[in-house]
C-alpha atoms as one frame of an Amber mdcrd trajectory, in Angstrom:
protein
  59.298  29.928  -2.613  56.132  29.837  -4.617  54.197  33.115  -5.235  50.724
  33.478  -6.701  50.678  35.174 -10.110  49.367  38.617  -9.674  47.759  40.435
 -12.772  51.146  41.968 -13.824  52.839  38.296 -13.973  49.861  36.691 -15.556
  50.090  39.317 -18.422  53.877  38.719 -18.490  53.251  35.087 -19.278  50.757
  36.142 -22.047  53.403  38.359 -23.621  56.413  35.867 -23.273  57.395  33.814
 -26.303  56.545  30.171 -25.689  59.046  27.731 -27.232  58.238  24.992 -29.576
  58.937  22.389 -26.827  56.070  23.897 -24.894  53.502  23.376 -27.507  51.451
  20.718 -25.729  51.310  22.724 -22.446  48.045  24.353 -21.319  49.070  27.873
 -20.805  46.340  28.445 -18.208  47.681  25.803 -15.887  50.462  28.432 -14.882
  49.112  29.923 -11.873  52.263  30.234  -9.666  55.989  30.830  -9.951  58.768
  29.158  -7.853  61.671  31.643  -7.915  64.295  29.062  -6.975  65.323  27.201
  -9.882  68.519  25.393  -8.753  66.441  22.226  -8.188  65.020  22.375 -11.737
  64.476  18.803 -13.448  64.432  18.087 -17.040  61.214  19.244 -18.694  60.254
  21.650 -15.980  58.829  24.882 -17.541  61.113  27.961 -17.005  60.088  31.618
 -17.509  63.361  33.347 -18.451  64.625  36.757 -19.708  67.187  37.039 -22.524
  70.502  38.619 -21.241  72.819  38.169 -24.363  72.116  36.852 -27.910  74.634
  34.160 -28.793  74.522  31.035 -31.062  70.812  31.011 -31.227  69.543  34.522
 -32.241  65.976  33.033 -32.854  63.566  31.080 -30.941  61.217  28.327 -32.470
  57.873  29.129 -31.231  54.936  26.722 -30.181  52.792  28.185 -32.956  55.440
  26.876 -35.515  57.445  29.959 -36.592  60.651  31.658 -35.725  60.914  34.529
 -33.460  64.057  36.865 -33.611  65.206  37.310 -30.065  66.110  40.580 -28.430
  67.834  41.277 -25.068  65.299  41.450 -22.364  62.770  39.261 -24.249  60.702
  36.967 -22.052  60.595  33.264 -23.067  59.076  30.184 -21.684  61.056  26.982
 -22.403  61.737  23.683 -20.844  64.862  22.893 -18.748  66.790  20.017 -20.418
  70.301  18.472 -21.528  71.487  18.362 -25.053  73.852  16.219 -26.910  74.832
  17.644 -30.273  78.425  16.962 -31.485  78.361  19.838 -34.033  76.965  22.215
 -31.438  76.664  21.814 -27.639  76.667  19.258 -25.047  74.813  20.533 -21.838
  73.084  19.256 -18.738  69.584  19.944 -17.303  70.810  22.527 -14.685  69.698
  26.050 -14.115  71.870  28.571 -12.030  70.478  31.396 -10.164  72.850  33.728
 -12.023  71.971  32.342 -15.490  71.610  29.562 -18.052  72.210  28.858 -21.619
  69.743  28.382 -24.485  70.992  25.056 -25.783  68.769  24.612 -28.709  66.570
  26.768 -30.600  63.489  24.693 -29.950  63.508  25.792 -26.391  65.836  23.508
 -24.305  67.605  25.559 -21.499  70.298  24.244 -19.218  74.095  24.776 -18.604
  76.474  24.308 -21.548  79.489  21.916 -20.852  81.432  22.068 -24.047  80.853
  23.252 -27.471  82.020  22.700 -31.175  85.060  25.143 -32.071  82.871  26.882
 -34.701  80.052  27.637 -32.576  79.486  30.928 -30.883  78.715  30.979 -27.052
  75.154  30.117 -26.339  72.481  32.652 -26.025  72.572  33.561 -22.358  69.208
  33.672 -20.327  68.289  34.759 -16.662  65.954  32.241 -15.212  63.082  34.089
 -13.408  61.389  31.228 -11.910  59.672  27.775 -12.569  56.071  27.809 -13.600
  53.718  26.106 -11.168  49.927  25.107 -10.968  47.279  26.423  -8.577  48.531
  24.030  -5.961  52.207  24.961  -6.349  53.398  21.920  -8.174  56.042  22.698
 -10.870  54.781  22.126 -14.555  56.683  19.593 -16.427  56.321  18.484 -19.918
  55.623  14.985 -18.876  52.262  16.313 -17.411  51.185  16.907 -21.105  52.540
  13.630 -22.570  50.335  11.293 -24.824  49.281   8.358 -22.583  51.395   5.362
 -22.879  50.085   2.798 -25.434  50.964  -0.730 -26.425  51.231  -1.766 -30.081
  48.476  -3.816 -31.892  50.900  -4.969 -34.649  50.643  -4.765 -38.335  52.909
  -1.697 -38.919  56.060  -2.093 -40.816  58.819  -0.115 -39.255  62.052   1.270
 -40.849  64.758   2.716 -38.781  67.226   5.313 -40.114  70.459   5.799 -38.135
  73.792   7.291 -39.144  77.274   8.067 -38.462  76.778  11.412 -36.839  74.782
  14.359 -36.470  74.209  15.971 -39.906  74.943  12.682 -41.915  71.662  13.247
 -43.863  69.374  11.175 -41.669  66.500  13.545 -41.654  66.726  14.045 -45.339
  66.541  10.386 -45.981  63.343   9.909 -43.711  61.596  12.762 -45.582  62.582
  11.294 -49.016  61.423   7.683 -47.965  58.208   9.120 -46.407  57.501  11.044
 -49.722  58.223   8.027 -51.904  56.163   5.690 -49.788  53.153   8.142 -49.729
  53.489   8.518 -53.632  53.390   4.799 -53.563  50.056   4.617 -51.882  51.236
   3.822 -48.271  49.997   5.843 -45.441  53.146   6.834 -43.615  54.386   7.822
 -40.414  57.548   9.812 -39.664  58.778   9.383 -36.239  61.842  10.799 -34.373
  62.586   8.874 -31.368  65.639  10.585 -29.849  67.358  13.892 -30.006  66.446
  17.405 -28.611  63.187  19.160 -29.217  63.056  21.360 -32.301  60.760  21.775
 -35.154  63.148  21.639 -38.148  62.737  17.788 -38.517  59.020  18.033 -37.510
  58.270  20.202 -40.523  60.495  18.527 -42.924  58.698  15.419 -42.312  55.195
  17.304 -42.941  56.539  19.009 -45.893  57.337  15.467 -47.388  53.678  14.460
 -47.175  53.761  12.286 -43.940  50.207  11.202 -42.858  51.298  11.242 -39.254
  54.146  13.055 -37.510  55.374  12.558 -34.094  58.462  12.727 -31.764  59.674
  12.132 -28.394  58.486  15.607 -27.116  54.893  14.147 -27.592  55.904  11.725
 -24.749  56.964  14.520 -22.341  60.702  14.700 -23.000  62.276  18.155 -24.014
  65.471  15.949 -24.751  66.277  12.291 -24.640  69.964  12.847 -23.606  70.412
  11.488 -19.987  66.917  10.234 -19.912  66.470   6.736 -18.561  66.775   3.905
 -20.978  63.307   2.435 -19.967  61.577   5.748 -20.461  62.823   5.994 -24.038
  61.763   2.354 -24.761  58.518   3.025 -23.449  58.265   6.313 -25.642  59.209
   4.277 -28.599  56.349   1.974 -28.258  53.873   4.763 -27.627  54.817   6.539
 -30.707  54.615   3.440 -32.844  51.109   2.773 -31.354  49.928   6.152 -32.027
  51.054   5.700 -35.899  49.022   2.475 -35.739  46.019   4.360 -34.373  46.467
   7.151 -36.929  46.013   4.266 -39.458  49.572   4.207 -40.820  50.872   1.122
 -42.563  54.591   2.044 -42.478  56.455   4.154 -39.945  59.984   5.601 -40.742
  61.859   6.182 -37.420  64.904   8.585 -37.187  67.480   7.964 -34.476  69.448
  11.147 -33.601  73.146  11.720 -33.750  75.365   8.617 -34.578  75.291   4.924
 -33.558  77.908   5.541 -30.837  75.855   8.141 -28.998  74.818   6.883 -25.715
  71.080   6.589 -25.843  71.039   5.617 -29.623  73.541   2.886 -29.049  71.572
   1.485 -25.959  68.266   1.314 -28.069  70.031  -0.375 -31.051  71.538  -3.129
 -28.868  68.278  -3.691 -26.862  66.414  -6.961 -28.300  63.019  -5.349 -27.117
  63.660  -2.421 -29.371  65.014  -4.339 -32.229  61.712  -6.468 -32.111  59.871
  -3.275 -33.325  61.996  -2.854 -36.547  61.708  -4.682 -39.951  64.911  -3.051
 -41.504  67.494  -0.104 -41.084  68.972   2.427 -43.355  72.378   3.801 -42.585
  73.285   7.382 -43.483  76.978   8.300 -43.726  79.078  11.326 -44.945  81.820
   9.316 -46.570  83.043   5.790 -47.348  85.048   5.203 -44.287  82.214   6.093
 -41.841  79.823   3.945 -44.001  82.201   0.960 -43.463  82.717   1.577 -39.803
  79.054   2.088 -39.227  78.285  -1.150 -41.133  80.697  -2.823 -38.891  79.081
  -1.405 -35.727  75.589  -2.322 -36.947  76.585  -5.860 -37.754  78.129  -6.154
 -34.382  74.660  -5.261 -32.872  73.024  -7.739 -35.186  71.110  -4.806 -37.026
  72.903  -4.706 -40.487  71.139  -2.024 -42.708  69.500  -2.788 -46.070  71.365
   0.099 -47.841  73.432   3.258 -47.336  72.157   6.856 -47.746  72.922  10.349
 -46.515  75.521  12.838 -47.576  77.717  10.136 -49.108  75.195   9.968 -52.060
  76.316  13.529 -53.017  79.834  12.328 -53.742  80.168   9.658 -56.448  83.615
   8.800 -55.775  82.815   8.227 -52.067  79.639   6.318 -52.986  81.725   4.016
 -55.215  84.315   3.342 -52.539  81.392   2.426 -50.167  79.796   0.209 -52.655
  83.008  -1.657 -53.212  83.860  -1.870 -49.515  80.366  -2.726 -48.138  78.625
  -4.559 -50.784  75.585  -2.266 -50.179  73.804   0.052 -52.447  73.788   3.918
 -51.955  70.398   5.452 -52.074  70.397   9.122 -52.763  67.228  11.177 -51.643
  65.985  11.232 -55.333  66.090   7.449 -55.416  64.143   7.291 -52.095  61.506
   9.853 -53.413  60.707   7.374 -56.135  57.459   5.495 -55.509  58.654   2.495
 -57.327  61.950   2.154 -55.309  60.157   3.033 -52.070  57.683   0.384 -52.706
  60.444  -2.176 -53.468  62.347  -1.227 -50.403  59.284  -1.837 -48.313  58.698
  -5.258 -49.785  62.466  -6.002 -48.991  61.977  -5.234 -45.366  60.266  -8.484
 -44.718  62.678 -10.451 -47.063  66.244 -11.665 -46.743  68.524  -9.074 -48.286
  70.619 -11.705 -49.801  67.742 -13.169 -51.734  66.595  -9.940 -53.082  67.141
  -7.944 -56.305  69.134  -4.852 -56.133  66.938  -1.767 -55.557  68.577   0.306
 -58.235  68.858  -0.508 -61.773  72.404  -2.085 -62.710  73.530   0.946 -64.412
  72.564   3.312 -61.598  74.642   1.288 -58.962  77.920   3.140 -58.251  80.091
   0.248 -58.542  79.392  -3.498 -59.000  81.375  -6.308 -57.417  82.304  -8.168
 -54.388  82.675  -6.427 -50.945  86.455  -6.055 -50.002  87.796  -8.231 -47.321
  87.717  -5.517 -44.837  83.926  -5.421 -44.911  83.715  -8.814 -43.141
C-alpha cells in the first residue's frame, strides 16, 4: 500500500539520518511511502526506526561523518546483501517484524550468520520503502552514473588479497600516495564490497585525484549481484577515471580471491583485459603461497606481495623464499621512486625487470621453493 507523504512524514524524512549509501539520492524525490517491505529489492530505500543497538552503534552519514545511534532514531538506508567473513553474511530481505543493519554505511537486510567475535547486529524496524510521486520505489540504481565505455590510455593495477582485512585498502592508499608524489594523476577505485565510507576517505586522504566505487553505479553491495552488472560497473568506473584525466587507476577487490564475485571477476577474460598488473595482499606466508597458486591458476600472477605480512619480517622472509616475489610494505609503496618503477613494470615482463626494492631491503634472496611451482 502506497500512501502520500503528509507534512508530518515529510518532516520525519528531513529529521532522519540518511546513510552514506544514499549520498547520491535526491531527497526531494521521496514523495510516498510503501508500507509493505517484504518485496524489497537490493538498492531500495528504506525508512526505518532503530530498535536495539548491536554491533554497529554508529551510522556513516551521507555528509561524510559518523552519527551515534540511539534507540528510536529514524534512518534512511538501502536494502542489500553483505559478505564479510570477519563480520556478517546477510541477504537483501526485510521482515515486517524487523531487519538488521548489516554495515555501518547503511546496508540493511537479514543476517544469516556472523563471526563469533561479533555482537548481534543493530536491529531496526522497517517503516516502509520510499517512493516517488508516481508511487515507484526509489532505488539506488536510479541515481547511478551513466554507463560509459573506456577510451584507453589508462594503466590499471588491481589489488586483491587472501581475505577481508589482509591489508588491501592500506596498500591501495599507499600506492596511490606514491604515484601521486611521483607526478601521476591517479584514481582509487573499489569495484566490489559493501557500501561504506572508510575506504573512500582513506583513498582521499592518500591524495587520490579521483575516487569512486561500485555505489556510484547504483549498488549498495556487489554480493549476490549479477556478474554482468559488476563487469559493466567496472568498465564505467574506469571510464570515469579516464574522463577525470587520470593516468593510472588502482582498483581494490573486496574480501579474498575465493569470494564468489571477486573470483568470478578474476577469471573473466573481459575483466582481465582491463588490468596491466596485480598486487596480492596476504596476512602470512602460507596465505601468500596459496594465493599465488590461485592467482597463477587464473592466469593473473601478481607482480609482488603486500599487506599485513609486511609487518612480520619472519613471515615476509618465508613468503619471499616460497614464492620468489618481493614483499612491499606500505612505506615502500608510498615512495615515489618505487611507485614509479612499479608503474613502469606493469607493461614489462616481470622476469625481465630489476627488483623493485634494493637488494639489502629484500627480505630473503634466493630461488623459490619447489612448492611454489
